[in-house]
N, C-alpha and C positions, 0 to 999 in steps of 0.2 A: 644669653648666648645659647644657641641650640646645640644639639648633639650631632656627632658624626657617627655614622653606622658603616661598617664594612660587612658586605654580604657575599658569601660564597664558601668555597671549600676551606677547611681548617688550615691546611698547609700554606695557603696564600693569605689567609685573613688573620690568623691568630697573633702575629707580631704587632698588628696595629693596636691591640689591647694595651700594649705597653705605653702607648702615647695617650691613652684615655678614651680611645674610640670604643664604641659598643660593637661587638662582633656577633653576627648572626650566621651560624653555619647552615648552609643549604647546598645539597649535592645532587638533588634531582628536581625536576620541573615543579612538582607539587610543593616541595619545601620552599622553593624560590617564590612561588606565587603566594603561599601562606605568609612568608616573611614580608612581602610587599603589603599584603592586606592588613597585617598586624603592626605596621610601622608606627612607632610612637609619634604623638603629635608634635613633640619638640625637636624632631629631626630636621636638620637644615641641609645636610650633605650625606649622600649615600655613595660609597665607593664599592663598585661591583667587580668581582673577579671575571675574567673573560669567559671562563667555563659557565659561571652562573648566568651571565648575560646571554650566552648562546642558548641556554635552556629556555629563556623567556625574553627574547629581544624586544618585545613591546610591552614592558611591565606597566601596571597601573600605578604610576608614580604620583604620590600625593602632590597637590598643588603647592608651589613654592619651594619644593625640594630640588636641590641641585644633584644631578646624577652624573657620576664619572665612572667610566670603565677603565680598569687598570690596563696598562700595556701588557701584551703577552710576553 
């Protein structure tokens, strides 16, 4: 079973760590792009905060990874 990653600002993402998700903090465009580029191979789902998605609305999503943007 693959990993779930939550990507975005700490205030919206940190709570997901309690459920076992890997949290990656990214609050500017470069940090969001670095996070996508360094995504581990075993990731199956990435949940992105709306603010992080707005910084990079066309990310280089690895093949086979499901991407979901949190509601605002």
